[in-house]
N, C-alpha and C positions, 0 to 999 in steps of 0.2 A: 633463884627467882629474882633476887636483888639485882644481879647482873643483867638479867633479861629486862627488867623494868628500866634500869639505867640506860641500856642500849636503846630501848624504845623511846625514852624521853629524848636522848640525844638525836635519834633519827627524826623524831617529830620536830625538834627544834631546828635541825638543819633544813627540813622541808619548809617549815614556816619562815625561816630566815630567807631562803631563796625566794619564796613567794613575796615576802614583805619587801625585799630589796627591789624586785621587779615592780611591785606596786608603788614604792616610794619614788623609783626613778620616773615612773609614768606620772605620778602626781606632781613631780617637779615641773613636768611639761604644762600642768594646768595652771601655773602661776607665772605670769610674765616677770622675768628677772627685774625689769625696770620698776615693777610695782612693789618690790621688797625694800624695806628700809635697811640701813646698816645693822640696826639692832636685830631685825628679823633674820638677816643672814647670819649673824653671830649666834642667834638662838638655834638656827638649823644646824650649824656646825657643832654646837654644844650638845644637842640632843642626839646627834648622829655619831658622837665620839665613841669609839669602841671601848668596852670595859671587859677585858678578858678574864677578870676575876669573878664575873657573874656565873652562877650555876646555870644549867640548862633551863630550869624553870625561871630563874631570874632574867635570863635573856629573853624569854617569851614576854615577860612583864615589861621589860625595858622596851621591846619592840612595840608593844601596844601603846606605851606612853609616847614614843616617838611618832607613831601613827596619828594619835590624837593631837599632838603639838603641831605636826605638819598640817593637819586638817584645819586647825584653828587659825594658823598663820595664813594659809591659802584663802580662807573665807574672809579674813580681815583685809588682805591685799586686794581681793576681788571687789570687796565693798568700797575700798578707797578708789579703785579704778572707776567703779560705777558712779561715784559722787563727782568725778571729774567730767562726766559726759555733759555735752552742751545741752541747753534747754531745747526740747523739741519744738517749742513755740517759734524759735528763730529760724528753724531750718525745715519745717514740716513740708513745704512745697517741693523742695529738692528731695526729701525722703519719699515723697508721694510720686515722684517721677516726672516732675516738671521739665527737667533736662535729661530725661532718659537715663538717670543715675550715672551720668558721666562724672568720672573721677571719684566715685563713691565705692566701687567694687574692687579695685586693685590699686593701692591697698584698700582693705575693707574699712569703711567708715564705722566707727563704734556706735553711733546713733542709729544708723541704718541696720546694723546687726541686731541691735536692741529691739527695734521695731519689727523687724522680720521674724524674730523669735516670738515676740508678743502676738502678732497675728497668726503665726504658725500654731501657737498654743490655743488660739481661738478656733482654728480649724481642727486641732487634735481633740478639742472638747466635744466635737460631733461624734467621734469614735468612743470616747469615754462615757458619753451619756447615752449611747445607743444600746438597745437590748438586742444582743446577738443570739441569745439562748433559745433554740427551737423548742425547748421544753417549758418555756414561759409563755403564758397566754398573751403576754404583751410584747412578744418577739416582733421586732420591726418598728417599735415605737421608741420614744425618748423616755428614759427611766425617771425623769424629773419634771416637775411642773415648770412652766415658763418663768414664773416669778421667783422660783428658787434655783434656777438653772446654775448660775455661776457660784452661788454659795454652796450648793450641793457638791460641786466639783472642787471646792477649795480655791476658787478663782475670784472671789469678791474684790481682790486688790486690782484686778484689771479695770474696774470702774466703768462697767457697761451694764445696761439694763436690756434684757431681751424683750422686744416689743412684739415679736410674732414668730411662731414656728412655721416651717415650710414642709409640705408633704408632696409626694409624687405618687403616681399610680403604678401599681405593680403589674400592670398589663404588658409593660414593655419586656422584651426578651433579654433581660440582663439578670439572670439568676444569681450571680455572684454579688450583685448590689442589693437586690431585694431579699429580705429575710421574712419568713412566715413561720408561725407556730405550728407545731405538729398536732396540737389539740383542736378539736372542733369548735370549742368555744374560744374565741380570740377577740382582740380589741378591734381589729378591722381586717376584712378579707381582701381589700383592694389597695390599701394605702401603706406606705412606708414613710417614716419621718426622714426628712432629707436635709435638714439644717435649720438655721434661724436667722432672723434679722435683729440687730441690736444697736443701740445708740449710746454714746458716751455720756456719763453723768456729768454734773456741773464741775466737780473737782478735776476729773480726767480731761474735760473740755478745756479748762484753764491751762492744764499742763501741756496739752497737745497744740493749743493755739487755735482750735476750731472744734465745732461739734462734728463728731465723726459717726457716720452711719456705716455699720459694718454688716456685710452679708457673708455668712459662713456656710459653705456646702459640704455635706458629708460625702465621702468617697468610698473606696473599697480598700480594706486594710489586710485581710487574711489570705487572699488568693490573687494570683496574677491571671487566672483563667478568664477573668472578665474581658480581657483584651481580645480573646478569641470570640467572645459573644458579640462583638461589634459587627455590624453589617459591612463595615469597611466600605461604605458607598456614599459618595458625596451627593447631595441634593441641594437645590437652590434654597437659601434660607427664607426667601419670600414665599416659598411653597407652603409654609405653615403659618401664614398670615403675619409674619414678622416683617415690618416695612424694610425695603431695600430698593434703591433705584436701579440696581445693577443685577440682572438675572444671572450673571456669571459668578456671583458671590455665592459660594457653596460651603456647607459644613457637613460633618459626618452625620448620617441620618439617624443613628441611634441616639446620639446626644440631642438632636433636635426634637425627636419623638419624646424623650424623657422630659424635656423642658416644656413642651407645649401640650402633651396629652392630658386627658382628664377622664374621670369616671363619674357620670351623673348620679349614679345610684349610691355613691359613697360620700358621707358627710365631710370626710377629710380631704378628698381629692376631686370634689365636684367642680372646683376651680383648678386650672392648670398651675404648675409651679410658676410659669410666666406671669399669669394673672395675679398670683399671690405677691410676687416680688414687686411688680409694677405698682400695684395699689398701695402696698406698705411704704415703699420709697416715696411715693407721691404724698402720702399722708404725713410722713416725717418731714419732708421738705417744706410742706405748707406749715407745719407746726413750728419749725425753727427758721422760718423764712427771713428773719431779721438778723440772723447770726452768720458768721463765717462757717462754711460747711465743707465736708468732703464725703465722698462715697468710696469705701474700700471694700473690695470683694476678695474673699480668700477661699481656698479649697485645696484638697490634696487628692491626687489620682483622678478618678472620674469627677470628683468635686471641682477640680481645677478647670475641667472642660465646661462644666455648668457655670463656673465663675466668669469665664471668658464670654460665653454666650450671653449671660445676663448683663454683663458690662456693655457689650455691643448693643443690646436691645435698649438699655436705659438711654444711651447716647443717641442711637439712631432714631428713636421716637421723640427726642428732644426733651425727655423727662427731666434732665439735669439742668435745663435752662430756666432760671427763675423769672418772676414777673418783671424784674428790673433789668432783664437781659444778662444777668450774671450767669456764667456757666460754672456749675459746681464740678470740680475735678473728679474724674472717675479713675480709679486705679485697681489693678488686679495683682495680687500677690499669690502667685501660683507655686504649688509644691508638688514635684513629681508628676506633673501633668502630661497628658498625651497631646499629639497634634489634633487640632479641632476642625480646620477647614483648609481650603485651597489657598493659592497665592493671592487670589482676588480678595478673599476674606481678610487676609493679612493686610493688604493694601488699604482696604476699606477701613479697618480698625485704625490704622495710622492716620488716614485722612480725618476720621472723626476725633482724633486726639485721645483715644483710650490708651492709657499707659499699662503695660504689662511687664512684670518682672518674674521670670520663671527660675525657680531654684531647683536644681536637679542633682542627683548622684550619677556620675558618669557610668556607673556599672548597672544602672537601673534600666530594664528593658521597656518600661512603659513610655517614657518620653521619646522612645525611638519608634513608636507606633501611634496610630496607623500610618501608612505610607512608607512601608519598608523598601519598596522599589523606587518610588518617585517622591522626592522631598527636597527641602531647601538646600541639602548638601549635594544634590545632583548637579552636573554641569548645566549652566543656563541654557545651552542649546538643547539638551535633553528635556529640561523642564518646559521649554517652549513647545516642543513636540508633544509632550505629555499633558499639556495644560487642559485639554478637553477631556482627558480620561477621568473616570470616576474614582481613581485610586491615587491622584496626585495631590499630596498634602504639603503644607508649609507651616512651620512653627511661627508664632507671633512674638513680638516684643523683644526684651533683652534677656539673655540667659546668664545665670550665675551657676557655673558647673563646679561641683564639689566631688571629692574622691574619698571614699570611706577607707581606703588603704593608707591614707595619710594620718589617720587616727591611731594612736598607740593603744586605745581602749578596745578597738573592735577586731574581731576575727576576720582576717582578709579572705578566708575561704569559706565564709558562712553561706547558708542557703541563698539562692537568688532572691527569694521574696524579702530577705532582710534589707537588700539594697533599695527596696521600695518603701521601707518603713518611715513614717513621718517623724517619730521621735528620734530615730537615728539621724535624719536630715537635720533636725534642729540641733543635735549634738554636733554635727559637722559644721553647721553655721557658727556655733559658739566657739569652735576652735580655729576657724578660718580667718586669716589676717591678710591674705594676698597670695598670688601665685608664687610658689617656691619658698614661702615663709613657713617657719616652724608651726606645727599645730599646738596651739595654746588656748586652753579654755578661758575665755575672757570674763565670763560672768559666774563661773563656778557651778553651772548648771549640772545637776546630779546625773552622772553617767548611768546610774541604775535605771533611769527612766527609759533607756534604750531597750532594755529587755522587758518592758511592760507587756508587750504583745509579740515578741519574737525572741530569737536566740542568737544574739549578735555580739554580746560582750565576751571577751576572752574569759576562760574558765577561772583563772586565778583571782578574778575579782569576787567570786563566790556569790554572784547574783543569779538566782534561778531564772530560766526562761519563762516567759509568759506568766509573769508573777501576779499580774493584776487580775483579781477575780472577786465576785461578790461573796460575802460570807454565807456559807451553807447554800450557795446557789440561790440566794434570795428567799429561802424557806425560813419561816418563823414558827415558833411554838405558841399555839393559842392558849386561851385560859383553861381549856380542858386537857391541856398537855399534849395535844396532837399537833403534828407538823403540817404546815399548809402554805400555800402561796398567798401572800397578802393582796388585798385589793389595792389598786392605785387610783389616785384622783384622775378624773376624766381630763384628758389633755384639751386644751383650747383648739377649736377648729378654725373658724373664720369669723371676723367681726360682723356685726349686724348691718353696718353701713357699707359692706363690700360692694353691693350693686351700685351704690351712689358713686364710689370711687371708680368703678368700671365704667360708668356712664361718663364721668369726667374725662376719662382716657379714650373714650370712643370704643370701648371693648364690650359694652353690655350685650350687644347683639352678635358678638363674634362667635365664630364656629370653633375657635381654638380651644 
């Protein structure tokens, strides 16, 4: 029996040692060598020194100590690198795309990386806050009230206040975007929560060098089938009452319907998403008219398409032009987004000065659609002939292409849906330093976040897939000892002065 236990311990030790060695080698990638001091390098050598006199159990303990020491040194080094970042106040216009991010993507500018991850987390918050559970009577809604949104997600440090929730009508044929409860008693039969509008608080405004209005759109996270749900049919953007001087400017009809449709019999979506966006941005611009301002719109997947549409709308209507003729810069930070419109739409966006930076994983199928046959990668002669076809699409803005096969943390053969995951994309951003450069996690962002809603990390990191879930599926025990779904506070719908803002915009009598 003693021999059997000894052999088992030795076998376990060797297995753990191999796993740890692989893990340690990968963690070395997560700390830039230039960020380590000589003392830190000496410490690493010291804790890694082999001690053959240790027993099998002692080796396990020593490996755990090495693991903890490496983690501490990595965090300290990344903290020092973070402190060396330049102040956003000095460079915010460049980060916001004033020069189309020229010279900032290769090599990767540290401040731009930091800001992309920050806005990506604000887009990710839409998923983390959304109730996906069909057995919840609140399925399709936001799990938190507007005033407690960021604090409930542990994101108070972002320094933004949510000023308005956005809703879309579920009448559109996008079943993988809209979620509804299986119960007959539900919070709304027609609406889905679609995102939020937030504004930076005073502390964050001082750090950013301007008052930032952020719009974050929810997208699709669990399925890729929503791409097939698209009508894949271009229609003039002006056909849905969005102003445009050129009838040949067209966008995908499903995106346009989602942005402009409404349901008069629903308190949450009796105003279209478009009306909700324009009135809230107008209100905030008026409120902070004496300050330096910016409008940043972000979204992932389908949310990216809505971000680009709303950015176009804000600028085309002239909403971003202040009373003193100042034009508030409008920027879209898109993550894993599809094509939205035709080449005329792309050209019109450029003419209007809307800046778009698209972050994609090269193995993700969503940015390759719609427009599989005719797109910006087709020969110009082919695109000229296909220009009038309703299936001819073109990406907009500047692309930052990342490759998940460059990360030593990720399984290169994972399911295709993993390549579309937003947390994985933020992980790739954290490790990207430029084309051909080694993958090095710059901020020490926890790789475990990647598996929050997918199965992408290599198994030896021992992070279970899809680990994020509500305790007891949201059930609580009442005073009588019975389990039940708790009631939630009623979500804000629309401000009382909504009609006033619509009148100011000339939309009060609109049919949209």
